[in-house]
DRENBATOR-976966 format. One line per 8 residues: number of its first residue (from 1); their letters; for each residue x, y, z of N, C-alpha, C, O. Coordinates in steps of 0.1 Angstrom, whole numbers, plus 5000, padded with zeros to 4 digits. Example, Ala and Ser with C-alpha at 12.3 -4.5 7.8 and 13.67 -1.06 7.14 Angstrom:
BEGIN
1 = AS = 5132/4943/5078/5123/4955/5078/5132/4967/5078/5142/4967/5085  5128/4978/5071/5137/4989/5071/5129/5000/5079/5134/5011/5080 $
end
This chain:
BEGIN
1 = XXXXXXXX = 5193/3815/4122/5196/3828/4123/5182/3834/4119/5175/3830/4110  5178/3844/4130/5166/3854/4127/5175/3866/4119/5185/3872/4121  5164/3865/4107/5168/3877/4100/5161/3889/4101/5149/3890/4098  5168/3901/4106/5158/3914/4110/5151/3921/4097/5158/3923/4087  5139/3925/4097/5134/3936/4088/5139/3945/4093/5144/3946/4104  5139/3958/4082/5142/3970/4078/5135/3977/4093/5124/3974/4096  5141/3985/4099/5135/3990/4110/5130/4008/4107/5122/4016/4112  5139/4010/4096/5131/4025/4091/5120/4023/4087/5118/4013/4081 $
9 = XXXXXXXX = 5109/4034/4090/5095/4037/4083/5088/4022/4080/5084/4018/4069  5087/4014/4094/5080/4000/4092/5066/4006/4090/5063/4018/4091  5057/3996/4086/5045/4000/4084/5036/3984/4086/5042/3973/4085  5024/3984/4090/5017/3972/4093/5000/3978/4090/4994/3988/4092  4996/3968/4086/4977/3970/4083/4972/3974/4096/4972/3970/4108  4968/3983/4087/4954/3992/4100/4945/3985/4106/4937/3991/4114  4943/3972/4104/4933/3964/4112/4942/3953/4117/4954/3953/4114  4936/3943/4124/4941/3933/4127/4939/3921/4117/4929/3922/4110 $
17 = XXXXXXXX = 4947/3909/4115/4945/3899/4106/4931/3894/4108/4925/3893/4119  4927/3889/4095/4913/3883/4094/4914/3872/4102/4905/3869/4109  4927/3862/4101/4926/3848/4113/4938/3858/4119/4946/3865/4113  4935/3854/4132/4947/3855/4140/4954/3843/4148/4949/3838/4159  4963/3840/4145/4968/3825/4148/4977/3824/4161/4980/3814/4167  4981/3837/4164/4990/3837/4179/4990/3849/4181/4990/3856/4171  4992/3854/4194/4994/3866/4203/5004/3867/4208/5007/3858/4216  5013/3879/4207/5027/3877/4213/5026/3890/4227/5021/3901/4227 $
25 = XXXXXXXX = 5029/3886/4233/5026/3901/4248/5040/3904/4252/5047/3897/4259  5042/3917/4248/5052/3922/4262/5048/3918/4278/5037/3914/4280  5056/3918/4285/5052/3919/4300/5051/3926/4311/5043/3925/4321  5063/3938/4310/5062/3951/4320/5057/3960/4314/5061/3966/4305  5047/3961/4319/5037/3973/4317/5028/3972/4308/5022/3982/4306  5025/3962/4303/5017/3953/4295/5006/3945/4302/4994/3948/4301  5011/3934/4308/5008/3927/4314/5004/3929/4330/4993/3931/4336  5018/3928/4333/5018/3935/4347/5024/3948/4349/5031/3952/4340 $
33 = XXXXXXXX = 5022/3955/4360/5018/3967/4362/5038/3971/4369/5043/3980/4377  5042/3964/4365/5056/3963/4368/5066/3980/4363/5076/3983/4370  5063/3986/4354/5067/3995/4346/5069/4010/4359/5078/4018/4362  5057/4009/4363/5054/4019/4378/5063/4017/4387/5073/4024/4389  5061/4006/4393/5069/4002/4402/5086/4004/4400/5094/4009/4408  5088/4000/4391/5105/4004/4385/5106/4019/4387/5114/4026/4393  5095/4025/4381/5099/4040/4379/5098/4046/4396/5105/4055/4400  5089/4039/4403/5093/4043/4421/5103/4042/4424/5111/4051/4428 $
41 = XXXXXXXX = 5105/4028/4424/5121/4023/4429/5135/4036/4422/5144/4042/4426  5130/4035/4412/5143/4046/4407/5142/4059/4412/5152/4065/4416  5131/4066/4411/5131/4078/4419/5133/4080/4433/5137/4090/4438  5129/4070/4440/5130/4067/4456/5148/4068/4458/5153/4076/4466  5155/4057/4450/5168/4055/4452/5173/4066/4447/5182/4071/4454  5171/4072/4436/5178/4085/4433/5180/4099/4446/5190/4105/4450  5168/4099/4450/5165/4108/4463/5174/4105/4472/5183/4112/4477  5173/4090/4476/5182/4089/4486/5196/4089/4485/5202/4090/4496 $
49 = XXXXXXXX = 5202/4088/4476/5214/4088/4470/5219/4104/4468/5230/4108/4466  5210/4111/4468/5215/4122/4464/5216/4127/4449/5222/4138/4446  5209/4117/4440/5209/4120/4429/5196/4119/4423/5194/4111/4414  5184/4130/4427/5173/4132/4420/5172/4130/4403/5179/4137/4396  5164/4121/4400/5160/4121/4387/5150/4128/4384/5142/4130/4393  5147/4133/4372/5137/4137/4364/5127/4130/4361/5129/4118/4360  5114/4137/4358/5103/4129/4353/5107/4123/4336/5103/4112/4333  5114/4130/4328/5120/4132/4316/5128/4119/4313/5128/4112/4304 $
57 = XXXXXXXX = 5135/4120/4326/5149/4110/4323/5143/4094/4328/5147/4084/4323  5134/4095/4336/5125/4079/4340/5117/4076/4331/5113/4065/4329  5112/4089/4321/5103/4080/4314/5109/4075/4303/5104/4066/4297  5123/4082/4297/5131/4078/4286/5137/4062/4289/5141/4055/4279  5137/4057/4304/5138/4046/4306/5128/4031/4304/5131/4019/4305  5117/4038/4300/5106/4028/4300/5107/4019/4289/5108/4025/4278  5107/4006/4289/5106/3997/4279/5118/3992/4273/5119/3985/4263  5130/3999/4280/5143/4000/4275/5152/3988/4284/5151/3987/4297 $
65 = XXXXXXXX = 5159/3979/4277/5166/3967/4285/5174/3976/4292/5178/3987/4288  5180/3968/4307/5188/3972/4318/5201/3976/4309/5205/3987/4313  5208/3970/4299/5221/3973/4298/5219/3987/4293/5224/3996/4299  5211/3991/4281/5213/4004/4277/5208/4013/4286/5213/4024/4287  5198/4010/4295/5194/4018/4309/5207/4025/4315/5210/4037/4317  5216/4013/4318/5229/4019/4326/5236/4030/4316/5239/4041/4319  5237/4024/4303/5246/4035/4293/5238/4049/4292/5245/4060/4291  5223/4048/4293/5213/4062/4296/5224/4068/4306/5233/4076/4305 $
73 = XXXXXXXX = 5218/4060/4317/5221/4070/4331/5236/4077/4332/5239/4088/4337  5247/4066/4325/5258/4072/4326/5261/4083/4314/5271/4089/4314  5252/4083/4306/5258/4094/4296/5249/4106/4302/5253/4117/4299  5239/4106/4309/5230/4116/4314/5235/4122/4327/5231/4133/4330  5245/4114/4338/5244/4118/4349/5261/4118/4351/5268/4121/4361  5265/4115/4342/5283/4116/4342/5292/4105/4349/5285/4094/4351  5304/4105/4353/5314/4091/4355/5310/4092/4369/5307/4081/4374  5308/4102/4377/5305/4105/4393/5291/4096/4398/5288/4093/4409 $
81 = XXXXXXXX = 5282/4092/4385/5269/4087/4393/5274/4074/4398/5281/4067/4391  5270/4071/4411/5273/4059/4415/5262/4044/4408/5252/4040/4414  5266/4040/4398/5257/4031/4389/5254/4019/4401/5245/4019/4408  5265/4010/4401/5263/4001/4410/5254/4003/4421/5244/3996/4421  5254/4009/4429/5247/4016/4442/5232/4018/4437/5222/4012/4443  5233/4027/4426/5217/4027/4426/5211/4015/4421/5200/4012/4425  5218/4007/4411/5208/3996/4408/5209/3986/4421/5200/3978/4421  5216/3985/4430/5218/3976/4440/5205/3976/4447/5197/3967/4449 $
89 = XXXXXXXX = 5204/3993/4452/5195/3999/4459/5182/3996/4454/5173/3990/4461  5180/4002/4441/5165/4001/4433/5160/3992/4432/5148/3991/4432  5171/3978/4429/5167/3963/4429/5159/3959/4437/5148/3954/4435  5164/3965/4452/5161/3956/4466/5146/3965/4467/5136/3959/4470  5146/3979/4463/5131/3981/4464/5121/3974/4455/5112/3968/4460  5123/3976/4443/5116/3970/4434/5114/3953/4437/5102/3948/4436  5125/3945/4441/5120/3930/4443/5107/3929/4458/5097/3921/4459  5111/3939/4467/5103/3940/4476/5088/3941/4473/5079/3934/4478 $
97 = XXXXXXXX = 5087/3952/4464/5075/3953/4458/5068/3940/4453/5056/3937/4457  5078/3934/4443/5074/3922/4437/5069/3912/4444/5059/3905/4440  5079/3910/4462/5071/3900/4467/5061/3904/4480/5058/3897/4489  5054/3919/4478/5045/3922/4481/5033/3920/4474/5021/3920/4480  5036/3919/4459/5024/3917/4449/5021/3930/4439/5018/3942/4442  5023/3925/4429/5025/3939/4421/5011/3936/4412/5011/3925/4407  5002/3943/4411/4992/3943/4403/4993/3941/4388/5001/3946/4380  4981/3932/4383/4981/3932/4370/4976/3944/4362/4969/3953/4368 $
105 = XXXXXXXX = 4978/3946/4345/4974/3955/4342/4957/3952/4339/4952/3941/4336  4950/3962/4342/4932/3962/4339/4933/3954/4326/4942/3956/4318  4924/3945/4326/4919/3935/4315/4929/3920/4314/4924/3911/4308  4940/3920/4320/4951/3912/4317/4944/3897/4318/4948/3889/4309  4937/3894/4325/4935/3879/4329/4918/3879/4321/4913/3868/4321  4911/3887/4316/4901/3887/4310/4906/3885/4295/4899/3878/4287  4918/3891/4291/4921/3889/4278/4929/3877/4276/4926/3870/4265  4939/3872/4286/4943/3859/4284/4933/3845/4285/4934/3835/4278 $
113 = XXXXXXXX = 4925/3848/4293/4911/3836/4295/4907/3837/4282/4907/3826/4276  4902/3848/4275/4897/3848/4263/4903/3842/4250/4896/3836/4242  4917/3843/4249/4925/3838/4243/4928/3823/4242/4930/3816/4232  4927/3818/4253/4931/3801/4259/4918/3795/4252/4919/3786/4244  4904/3801/4257/4894/3795/4255/4889/3797/4240/4879/3792/4235  4896/3805/4234/4898/3806/4217/4904/3795/4213/4899/3789/4204  4917/3791/4218/4925/3781/4217/4936/3789/4206/4940/3785/4195  4939/3800/4211/4949/3809/4202/4960/3808/4213/4959/3810/4225 $
121 = XXXXXXXX = 4975/3803/4204/4988/3802/4212/4993/3817/4214/4993/3827/4207  4996/3814/4227/5003/3828/4230/5018/3827/4234/5022/3816/4238  5025/3835/4234/5038/3839/4235/5042/3851/4243/5033/3859/4244  5053/3854/4248/5058/3864/4257/5073/3867/4252/5082/3859/4252  5073/3880/4246/5084/3886/4243/5088/3899/4254/5081/3910/4253  5100/3898/4263/5102/3908/4273/5118/3908/4272/5127/3900/4270  5117/3923/4276/5130/3926/4280/5138/3924/4290/5149/3927/4291  5130/3916/4301/5136/3912/4312/5141/3899/4311/5136/3890/4305 $
129 = XXXXXXXX = 5153/3899/4318/5162/3886/4315/5154/3874/4322/5144/3875/4329  5159/3864/4319/5159/3852/4326/5168/3849/4338/5178/3855/4339  5164/3841/4348/5150/3836/4353/5143/3850/4359/5132/3847/4365  5146/3861/4359/5136/3870/4363/5118/3871/4357/5108/3874/4363  5120/3867/4345/5107/3871/4338/5098/3860/4341/5086/3862/4344  5103/3848/4340/5095/3836/4347/5091/3839/4361/5080/3837/4366  5101/3842/4366/5099/3843/4384/5086/3854/4385/5077/3851/4393  5086/3866/4377/5076/3874/4377/5063/3869/4372/5052/3873/4376 $
137 = XXXXXXXX = 5065/3860/4361/5054/3857/4356/5046/3845/4366/5034/3844/4368  5054/3837/4371/5050/3830/4381/5042/3834/4394/5031/3829/4398  5050/3844/4399/5045/3853/4410/5031/3858/4409/5023/3858/4418  5029/3861/4395/5017/3870/4390/5006/3859/4389/4994/3862/4388  5011/3846/4388/4998/3833/4380/4997/3836/4367/4986/3838/4363  5005/3837/4360/5004/3842/4341/5014/3830/4336/5012/3827/4324  5021/3825/4341/5032/3817/4335/5023/3805/4327/5026/3803/4315  5013/3798/4335/5008/3786/4326/5000/3790/4311/4997/3782/4303 $
145 = XXXXXXXX = 4996/3802/4311/4991/3808/4296/5000/3811/4286/4996/3817/4277  5014/3807/4286/5023/3812/4275/5030/3797/4272/5034/3789/4280  5029/3797/4256/5035/3784/4249/5052/3787/4249/5061/3779/4252  5054/3799/4245/5067/3804/4240/5070/3816/4252/5062/3825/4255  5082/3815/4258/5086/3827/4263/5101/3829/4258/5110/3820/4259  5103/3843/4251/5115/3848/4249/5118/3864/4258/5111/3874/4258  5131/3860/4266/5134/3871/4276/5150/3877/4271/5158/3870/4265  5151/3886/4274/5161/3893/4272/5178/3886/4270/5188/3890/4264 $
153 = XXXXXXXX = 5178/3875/4278/5187/3865/4276/5188/3856/4265/5198/3848/4263  5177/3857/4257/5177/3848/4246/5179/3854/4233/5177/3848/4222  5184/3866/4233/5187/3875/4217/5199/3883/4220/5203/3885/4231  5204/3887/4210/5215/3894/4210/5211/3910/4208/5218/3919/4212  5200/3911/4201/5195/3924/4199/5182/3925/4201/5173/3922/4193  5179/3932/4215/5168/3935/4223/5158/3947/4214/5162/3952/4203  5145/3949/4220/5139/3958/4213/5146/3970/4218/5153/3971/4229  5144/3980/4208/5133/3981/4196/5140/3973/4183/5136/3975/4171 $
161 = XXXXXXXX = 5149/3963/4185/5152/3953/4174/5141/3945/4171/5134/3942/4181  5139/3942/4160/5127/3928/4162/5128/3915/4164/5120/3907/4162  5142/3913/4168/5149/3901/4170/5139/3895/4181/5133/3885/4177  5135/3899/4194/5125/3893/4202/5112/3888/4195/5107/3877/4199  5108/3895/4186/5094/3892/4183/5093/3881/4173/5085/3872/4173  5105/3884/4164/5108/3870/4153/5112/3859/4157/5109/3848/4153  5121/3862/4170/5123/3846/4176/5110/3843/4184/5111/3831/4186  5102/3846/4189/5089/3842/4197/5083/3837/4181/5083/3824/4179 $
169 = XXXXXXXX = 5079/3842/4172/5071/3839/4158/5080/3823/4156/5075/3813/4160  5091/3823/4150/5098/3815/4151/5097/3801/4160/5096/3790/4155  5099/3804/4172/5094/3790/4182/5077/3786/4179/5074/3775/4178  5069/3798/4178/5056/3792/4176/5055/3785/4164/5047/3777/4162  5063/3789/4155/5063/3782/4139/5052/3789/4130/5046/3785/4120  5051/3800/4136/5038/3808/4130/5043/3821/4120/5053/3826/4124  5038/3827/4109/5045/3835/4102/5037/3846/4111/5026/3844/4116  5046/3857/4111/5047/3871/4119/5031/3878/4110/5025/3887/4115 $
177 = XXXXXXXX = 5027/3872/4100/5014/3881/4092/5003/3876/4098/4992/3882/4095  5002/3866/4108/4990/3862/4114/4992/3865/4128/4982/3860/4134  5000/3871/4136/5001/3874/4146/4999/3887/4150/5003/3897/4143  4993/3889/4163/4993/3901/4167/5003/3904/4183/5004/3897/4193  5007/3912/4181/5017/3919/4191/5010/3928/4199/5003/3937/4194  5010/3926/4213/5008/3938/4223/5018/3943/4233/5026/3936/4240  5017/3956/4232/5028/3966/4240/5021/3976/4244/5010/3982/4240  5033/3978/4255/5028/3995/4260/5036/4003/4259/5034/4014/4265 $
185 = XXXXXXXX = 5050/4002/4253/5061/4012/4254/5066/4013/4239/5064/4004/4231  5072/4026/4237/5076/4027/4222/5088/4019/4216/5089/4016/4204  5095/4015/4226/5106/4005/4221/5098/3992/4215/5101/3986/4204  5088/3988/4225/5084/3978/4220/5076/3976/4210/5076/3966/4203  5066/3988/4206/5057/3989/4197/5067/3988/4181/5063/3982/4171  5080/3996/4182/5088/3994/4171/5093/3981/4169/5094/3977/4157  5096/3975/4179/5104/3960/4177/5092/3953/4170/5093/3948/4158  5076/3953/4179/5069/3942/4170/5065/3946/4157/5064/3937/4149 $
193 = XXXXXXXX = 5063/3960/4151/5061/3965/4141/5072/3960/4129/5068/3955/4118  5084/3963/4133/5094/3960/4125/5096/3943/4125/5106/3938/4120  5088/3937/4131/5088/3922/4130/5078/3915/4120/5076/3903/4118  5071/3930/4114/5060/3927/4105/5046/3923/4110/5037/3919/4102  5046/3925/4125/5031/3921/4130/5022/3932/4134/5024/3943/4138  5011/3926/4132/4996/3938/4136/5000/3944/4150/4998/3935/4159  5003/3953/4153/5008/3958/4169/4995/3964/4172/4988/3971/4164  4990/3960/4188/4983/3970/4197/4991/3974/4204/5001/3968/4210 $
201 = XXXXXXXX = 4988/3988/4205/4997/3995/4220/4985/3997/4226/4974/4000/4221  4989/3994/4243/4979/3998/4253/4988/4003/4262/4994/3997/4270  4988/4020/4259/5000/4028/4267/4999/4026/4282/4987/4026/4286  5006/4026/4290/5009/4027/4302/5015/4041/4306/5009/4051/4303  5028/4042/4312/5036/4053/4313/5036/4062/4303/5035/4074/4307  5036/4058/4287/5040/4069/4275/5031/4069/4268/5027/4058/4263  5024/4080/4266/5015/4081/4255/5024/4079/4242/5036/4082/4241  5015/4074/4231/5018/4073/4218/5019/4084/4212/5012/4094/4215 $
209 = XXXXXXXX = 5030/4084/4202/5034/4094/4195/5026/4091/4181/5021/4080/4178  5026/4104/4174/5019/4100/4162/5025/4092/4152/5017/4086/4145  5037/4091/4150/5041/4079/4142/5039/4069/4145/5039/4061/4136  5038/4061/4161/5032/4049/4168/5020/4048/4163/5016/4038/4158  5012/4057/4163/4997/4055/4163/4993/4053/4147/4981/4051/4144  5002/4055/4139/5003/4054/4124/5008/4039/4121/5005/4032/4111  5013/4038/4128/5022/4023/4129/5017/4009/4132/5020/3998/4127  5007/4013/4144/4998/4002/4151/4986/3999/4143/4981/4007/4135 $
217 = XXXXXXXX = 4982/3987/4145/4969/3985/4141/4958/3989/4149/4947/3991/4143  4960/3990/4163/4954/3996/4172/4961/4004/4182/4972/4003/4186  4951/4013/4186/4958/4017/4201/4946/4019/4208/4937/4027/4204  4945/4010/4221/4935/4009/4231/4936/4015/4243/4947/4016/4248  4926/4020/4251/4928/4023/4265/4936/4011/4275/4945/4013/4282  4927/3998/4272/4932/3989/4282/4929/3974/4276/4921/3973/4266  4935/3962/4282/4936/3949/4277/4918/3946/4277/4914/3935/4273  4911/3956/4283/4895/3948/4282/4894/3950/4269/4887/3942/4263 $
225 = XXXXXXXX = 4899/3961/4264/4891/3969/4254/4896/3958/4242/4887/3955/4234  4908/3954/4241/4913/3945/4231/4905/3933/4234/4902/3927/4224  4900/3926/4245/4896/3913/4243/4879/3915/4239/4872/3905/4236  4874/3929/4240/4862/3935/4233/4861/3933/4223/4851/3927/4218  4870/3940/4213/4874/3941/4201/4876/3926/4194/4872/3925/4183  4882/3918/4199/4883/3904/4197/4867/3898/4199/4864/3888/4194  4861/3904/4205/4847/3896/4206/4840/3899/4197/4831/3892/4193  4841/3912/4191/4831/3918/4182/4833/3918/4167/4825/3921/4159 $
233 = XX = 4846/3913/4165/4852/3908/4155/4857/3890/4152/4862/3885/4142  4852/3886/4162/4854/3872/4161/4850/3861/4158/4856/3851/4160 $
end
């Protein structure tokens, strides 16, 4: 059984581990530009069904799994909000965007190729459920990079709980203290930090808070910057 660490006032080293034995990535907004696509689909659907959504509400949904997003929308918009129709329509828009091809985040292939050439195992810890996570990775040409994939379907307690990262580390067979986690969202950073991993935040839609800057080993503009940092410290 995965034993969670305390989630209050987490701390990580201010630098990356001297020896990096594995890297665990988030997927949406970190490797693939899907968070922006989700936001567009949500905004367009809200407008189309007569329930326009504020930027604040849309941003509050970033990095959060579907079940919690549904609860957030119900709390915020009330019992008259057509939740089933909203998700059916927004999912259709999003899947059309996926079929058309969603770009990778800048530097994703550079970093993944560098880690593969260095012989460093890679895992994925995502709030997207199976089989959608695997399908998204395959369409993006990234599936073959990962030794382990942990989806929302694999855990009882999703991000920001540390279970997804702890399970990925367990399946890799590597101590979290020797693993670097790469995240874009607040919930994801909190999950990785609480799992005891040196966490690199590469922000997408949400800038880091002061709390997260202090908790992260690094906050970097892009995955290319992380590749360059690994080369420099390598």
